[in-house]
ZAVO-540373 format. One line per 10 residues: number of its first residue (from 1); their letters; for each residue x, y, z of C-alpha. Coordinates in pm, 1 decimal, always signed. Layout:
<nodes>
NUM = a = X:Y:Z; ... .
</nodes>
This chain:
<nodes>
1 = wifsgliggd = +0.0:+0.0:+0.0; +297.5:+232.3:+40.8; +386.5:+177.1:-322.7; +33.6:+239.8:-442.3; +19.7:+551.3:-226.6; +324.3:+697.0:-393.5; +176.2:+636.9:-733.5; -197.8:+654.7:-696.9; -237.4:+931.6:-435.1; -595.3:+971.0:-302.2 .
11 = eaesnvsevv = -718.3:+640.1:-445.6; -470.6:+445.8:-232.1; -565.3:+641.9:+79.6; -928.0:+537.8:+41.1; -818.4:+173.5:+54.7; -637.2:+212.6:+387.0; -840.2:+61.7:+673.8; -814.2:+203.2:+1021.2; -737.9:-63.3:+1283.7; -915.7:-10.4:+1613.7 .
21 = tseeiisvra = -817.6:-226.6:+1913.9; -1021.7:-246.6:+2222.2; -1003.6:-469.9:+2533.8; -1329.6:-621.0:+2643.5; -1389.3:-610.9:+3020.2; -1478.7:-955.2:+3157.3; -1779.5:-1000.0:+3382.5; -1754.7:-1215.6:+3695.0; -1980.7:-1309.7:+3978.9; -1877.8:-1259.4:+4339.2 .
31 = qefssqkkty = -2024.4:-1341.9:+4678.0; -1991.7:-1167.4:+5012.7; -1806.3:-1364.4:+5279.5; -1768.1:-1255.7:+5641.2; -1521.6:-1387.4:+5897.1; -1636.2:-1591.2:+6194.6; -1486.8:-1679.2:+6529.3; -1313.9:-2012.8:+6493.4; -1106.5:-2232.7:+6721.1; -802.5:-2362.1:+6538.9 .
41 = fltirgrtea = -765.7:-2734.2:+6606.5; -463.1:-2947.6:+6538.6; -602.7:-3281.6:+6419.3; -389.0:-3590.8:+6473.3; -475.6:-3937.6:+6349.4; -414.6:-4199.3:+6617.1; -527.7:-4531.2:+6758.3; -651.0:-4650.4:+7094.0; -435.9:-4856.1:+7327.4; -480.3:-5014.3:+7667.2 .
51 = dkivmlkpkt = -315.6:-4817.7:+7945.0; -125.2:-5130.4:+8054.4; -79.9:-5478.6:+7908.1; +86.6:-5742.0:+8126.8; +180.8:-6102.2:+8056.0; +117.9:-6288.4:+8382.5; +398.1:-6535.5:+8462.0; +463.8:-6746.2:+8773.9; +768.7:-6724.8:+8999.9; +790.4:-7101.6:+9030.6 .
61 = tstiietink = +746.1:-7422.0:+8828.8; +444.6:-7646.9:+8869.3; +133.3:-7783.9:+8700.6; -173.1:-7570.5:+8622.7; -478.6:-7684.2:+8819.6; -709.0:-7384.2:+8769.6; -747.9:-7093.0:+8522.4; -991.0:-6809.1:+8472.3; -1188.1:-6778.3:+8147.9; -1053.3:-6539.1:+7890.3 .
71 = gsfvkkdeii = -1277.1:-6238.9:+7825.9; -1339.7:-6192.9:+8198.2; -1322.6:-5862.9:+8380.2; -1127.6:-5906.7:+8703.5; -1046.4:-5705.8:+9012.9; -702.1:-5645.2:+9157.2; -559.7:-5952.7:+9340.1; -820.4:-6184.3:+9190.2; -672.4:-6529.5:+9114.1; -607.7:-6577.9:+8740.1 .
81 = cklddenrta = -417.3:-6908.4:+8743.7; -352.3:-7156.8:+9022.7; -67.4:-7409.2:+9034.6; -36.0:-7742.4:+9214.5; +125.8:-7678.9:+9553.4; +301.2:-8021.0:+9543.1; +506.7:-8035.4:+9868.1; +494.3:-7663.4:+9943.7; +228.5:-7697.3:+10212.9; +430.2:-7971.6:+10379.2 .
91 = alneaeaskn = +743.5:-7755.8:+10364.6; +556.4:-7473.0:+10534.6; +430.4:-7705.9:+10810.1; +781.8:-7832.4:+10867.5; +920.2:-7478.9:+10885.2; +653.9:-7372.0:+11134.0; +727.7:-7675.5:+11354.2; +1098.5:-7591.8:+11349.0; +1017.8:-7231.6:+11441.7; +804.1:-7343.7:+11736.9 .
101 = kaqlqydaik = +1085.5:-7569.5:+11859.5; +1340.8:-7290.5:+11823.7; +1110.7:-7055.6:+12011.1; +1081.1:-7297.4:+12304.9; +1456.4:-7350.9:+12316.6; +1521.8:-6977.4:+12310.9; +1268.9:-6908.1:+12587.8; +1423.4:-7178.5:+12808.3; +1783.0:-7064.9:+12756.8; +1684.8:-6700.7:+12810.0 .
111 = tladegyrse = +1518.7:-6787.4:+13142.2; +1822.7:-6982.4:+13261.2; +2052.2:-6701.8:+13151.7; +1848.5:-6451.1:+13348.8; +1900.8:-6671.5:+13658.4; +2273.2:-6695.7:+13586.7; +2280.4:-7060.7:+13473.5; +2352.2:-7002.9:+13100.7; +2595.1:-6775.1:+12924.7; +2516.8:-6483.1:+12696.9 .
121 = navatadaal = +2676.9:-6679.7:+12414.6; +2416.6:-6955.8:+12455.5; +2138.9:-6697.2:+12440.9; +2282.8:-6546.7:+12121.4; +2306.8:-6892.7:+11961.2; +1945.2:-6973.4:+12047.8; +1832.5:-6633.6:+11918.7; +2010.6:-6691.2:+11585.9; +1848.2:-7034.8:+11550.8; +1504.7:-6881.3:+11618.7 .
131 = kasiarvema = +1552.5:-6606.7:+11361.1; +1670.8:-6860.5:+11103.5; +1361.4:-7072.8:+11161.0; +1136.2:-6763.8:+11126.2; +1306.5:-6683.6:+10794.4; +1244.6:-7039.9:+10671.0; +875.9:-7000.2:+10754.7; +857.9:-6678.8:+10552.2; +1030.9:-6842.6:+10255.8; +794.6:-7141.3:+10272.2 .
141 = mneldnilir = +493.8:-6907.3:+10285.7; +621.8:-6709.9:+9984.7; +681.8:-7029.7:+9792.1; +328.5:-7144.9:+9868.3; +187.4:-6805.6:+9771.6; +371.7:-6825.4:+9439.2; +132.5:-7094.1:+9317.5; -135.1:-6824.0:+9291.1; -103.9:-6587.9:+8992.7; -310.1:-6279.7:+9076.1 .
151 = apfdgfiedv = -431.9:-5978.5:+8879.6; -198.5:-5681.5:+8942.8; -484.2:-5436.2:+8872.9; -847.7:-5420.7:+8765.2; -856.5:-5529.9:+8404.2; -972.7:-5750.1:+8119.7; -834.3:-6099.9:+8052.4; -748.1:-6082.5:+7683.8; -613.2:-6438.0:+7658.2; -527.2:-6750.4:+7859.9 .
161 = yleigdlitp = -236.4:-6945.8:+7713.0; -234.3:-7269.7:+7915.8; -483.0:-7541.5:+7996.2; -535.2:-7734.8:+8318.8; -262.1:-7997.1:+8344.1; -0.6:-7798.7:+8151.4; +340.4:-7753.7:+8311.5; +427.7:-7387.4:+8359.3; +766.4:-7230.7:+8425.8; +871.1:-6873.0:+8510.9 .
171 = aspcakimrl = +938.1:-6821.1:+8138.0; +585.3:-6922.0:+8035.0; +294.7:-6675.0:+8047.7; -29.4:-6798.4:+8193.6; -255.5:-6514.4:+8075.9; -262.1:-6164.7:+7927.5; -435.4:-5886.8:+8118.4; -518.4:-5537.0:+7991.9; -606.6:-5229.4:+8196.1; -876.3:-5047.2:+8001.5 .
181 = npmvitgevt = -950.5:-4763.0:+8239.9; -814.1:-4518.4:+8162.4; -747.5:-4590.0:+7795.8; -489.9:-4414.8:+7582.2; -488.4:-4289.8:+7225.1; -148.9:-4237.9:+7065.6; -48.5:-4026.5:+6766.0; +247.4:-3852.4:+6604.0; +302.1:-3476.8:+6563.6; +560.6:-3284.2:+6365.4 .
191 = eknvdqinle = +838.3:-3077.3:+6520.2; +647.9:-2768.5:+6401.4; +346.7:-2851.9:+6619.5; +490.7:-3037.3:+6919.5; +575.6:-2716.0:+7107.4; +212.3:-2600.6:+7077.6; +87.2:-2894.1:+7286.4; +84.5:-2895.3:+7667.1; +33.1:-3170.8:+7922.8; -314.5:-3191.6:+8080.1 .
201 = kevainfldk = -464.4:-2996.9:+7787.9; -820.1:-3107.9:+7715.4; -875.8:-3260.1:+7373.1; -1166.8:-3400.7:+7173.1; -1136.6:-3760.0:+7051.5; -1353.0:-3848.1:+6750.6; -1405.5:-4207.5:+6638.6; -1498.2:-4337.2:+6294.5; -1852.1:-4418.8:+6411.4; -1905.0:-4041.7:+6473.1 .
211 = ssitgkisfi = -1894.2:-4082.2:+6851.6; -1665.2:-3855.4:+7051.9; -1531.8:-3823.7:+7405.9; -1311.2:-3582.8:+7597.2; -960.3:-3663.1:+7716.0; -638.1:-3500.8:+7831.8; -283.4:-3500.5:+7698.2; -91.7:-3736.9:+7927.6; +242.8:-3779.6:+7749.0; +463.0:-3585.1:+7505.2 .
221 = sksanpstrt = +779.1:-3754.1:+7383.1; +1113.3:-3577.1:+7413.3; +1275.6:-3779.1:+7133.5; +1174.8:-3794.2:+6768.7; +1107.6:-4104.0:+6563.6; +1426.9:-4134.2:+6354.9; +1232.1:-4254.2:+6051.6; +956.6:-3990.4:+6041.5; +1105.1:-3711.1:+6257.0; +778.0:-3693.5:+6446.7 .
231 = ykieasfeyv = +705.4:-3699.0:+6819.4; +473.9:-3939.7:+6997.6; +191.6:-3801.5:+7210.9; -69.4:-3975.7:+7422.8; -411.5:-3863.6:+7538.5; -587.2:-4057.1:+7815.7; -962.6:-4086.3:+7861.7; -1212.0:-4272.9:+8077.6; -1333.5:-4611.5:+7956.7; -1703.6:-4528.3:+7923.4 .
241 = sanireglta = -1823.1:-4778.4:+7663.5; -1760.0:-5145.1:+7587.2; -1753.2:-5047.3:+7218.5; -1420.3:-4872.3:+7270.2; -1156.6:-5134.2:+7201.1; -782.7:-5135.0:+7163.2; -661.8:-5053.8:+6812.6; -952.6:-4831.5:+6704.2; -871.7:-4544.6:+6469.2; -959.4:-4201.0:+6604.6 .
251 = nikiplqnlk = -872.3:-3834.5:+6559.7; -729.3:-3624.1:+6839.7; -844.1:-3263.0:+6803.1; -622.6:-3031.0:+7005.0; -740.5:-2667.0:+7035.4; -447.3:-2434.8:+6966.2; -589.2:-2083.1:+6929.9; -903.5:-1878.0:+6867.1; -901.3:-1666.8:+6552.1; -1108.8:-1512.0:+6274.7 .
261 = ahlvpsylls = -1159.0:-1735.9:+5972.7; -1377.7:-1773.7:+5664.3; -1570.7:-2082.1:+5558.7; -1536.5:-2111.9:+5179.6; -1608.8:-2384.6:+4922.0; -1298.5:-2580.9:+4825.3; -1357.6:-2536.0:+4450.4; -1284.5:-2162.3:+4477.5; -917.6:-2216.5:+4561.3; -656.1:-2113.6:+4302.4 .
271 = ldddgnlglk = -279.7:-2123.0:+4259.2; -55.7:-1834.1:+4155.8; +240.3:-1864.7:+3919.5; +462.9:-1975.2:+4208.7; +221.6:-2246.8:+4317.7; +96.7:-2061.7:+4625.5; -257.0:-2134.9:+4742.1; -503.4:-1848.1:+4750.2; -839.4:-1700.5:+4653.7; -935.3:-1438.8:+4395.3 .
281 = ivknetvkfv = -1134.5:-1151.5:+4539.7; -1256.0:-820.6:+4394.6; -1197.2:-477.7:+4541.3; -1296.9:-158.1:+4356.0; -1373.8:-363.8:+4043.3; -1017.0:-500.8:+4046.8; -911.7:-863.9:+4089.8; -675.5:-939.2:+4375.5; -510.5:-1272.8:+4448.5; -489.6:-1324.5:+4826.7 .
291 = lieiiedtte = -275.0:-1593.0:+4986.5; -461.4:-1804.1:+5241.0; -391.7:-2081.3:+5492.0; -625.1:-2375.0:+5543.4; -682.3:-2447.4:+5911.7; -954.3:-2712.1:+5884.9; -1122.2:-2920.3:+5616.8; -1487.4:-2999.8:+5691.0; -1783.1:-3138.2:+5498.6; -1928.0:-2784.9:+5477.0 .
301 = glwvtglpln = -1610.6:-2641.7:+5322.6; -1265.6:-2512.5:+5412.2; -1187.1:-2285.0:+5704.5; -917.8:-2043.0:+5586.6; -729.1:-1742.4:+5721.7; -562.7:-1455.1:+5537.3; -870.8:-1283.5:+5391.7; -1006.6:-941.7:+5492.2; -1278.8:-966.7:+5757.5; -1546.9:-884.4:+5497.7 .
311 = triitvgqey = -1459.6:-967.1:+5141.0; -1605.9:-1044.6:+4799.9; -1476.5:-1371.9:+4659.1; -1514.2:-1443.0:+4288.2; -1733.7:-1750.3:+4253.6; -1787.8:-1758.7:+3874.5; -1521.9:-1666.6:+3622.8; -1220.2:-1678.9:+3855.0; -1031.9:-1903.5:+3613.1; -1043.9:-1635.2:+3339.1 .
321 = vidgqqvkve = -907.4:-1340.7:+3535.8; -569.8:-1255.1:+3688.7; -440.7:-1037.7:+3969.1; -481.7:-665.8:+3893.8; -732.8:-707.9:+3611.8; -1035.9:-477.0:+3586.1; -1367.8:-665.0:+3579.5; -1740.2:-610.5:+3589.7; -1879.7:-757.3:+3907.9; -2220.4:-906.1:+3971.2 .
331 = ivnn = -2288.6:-966.5:+4338.5; -2491.7:-1280.2:+4411.5; -2664.9:-1365.7:+4737.2; -2546.7:-1645.2:+4963.8 .
</nodes>
């Protein structure tokens, strides 16, 4: 067209078309969101455990003559397994007879010594013999008591390993007892969160069947798991239901702080060019990308922080606009 303009003059100018560029302003829809008071919970996945689990073993060797049924609830000192006493009762009777004889001999020698007919050395010898016989009685009584395996605490008999007639030794367990009250739920926390947890802090424990109970933090580990670099914590709670068993999966919800947060649908979240998580809002007809932090994921939506207390979040068209862009905004009701 330059060439034709040089030659043709006005005819070429009439063929020149004026190019007009214009940028169309995109329309979006936005919704008003207001902040709400929210308790920030640290949620830890854990599992229930018995407070104590003990394998009951005897201190002596003998034959089983009596056992309790597994699945029983027992009280402290209740007999779980009983062994044949064999000659232990006879040994105790013999020891008691020897003690009675030694007592008589000591009393007689002591009386004669008081009258000047026996020496102090004879009294000391008789006293030593009496004390030795008393010690043999105590040993015989302990040996006889060892045939009774008792519950060390109130608990639940999880298993009985031997039958009547089986020979048991100090290396063989007779039964397994669990203390279920209180129970414990254990979990792992990161080094970022462990310093935010305190002993005796009340927590909520939620089970998969939607039931929940209240407990308290009872243990915080001082050493990290070398594989995961996490710290073990325990929360104890009262055994209030037979449905609570060892090994159940549950969530420990630890309240950390009260703050202002917004409940927003998860589909509104976006990423910026650096991969940071945020939401697109509008202010004065201009799009702004605001970084946010998710503090809780619920069935109703995400609780997030980082937004202005009252804000307009783009709900339709957010994928077509960028930070700083001018838009037309249509406000929709909640």
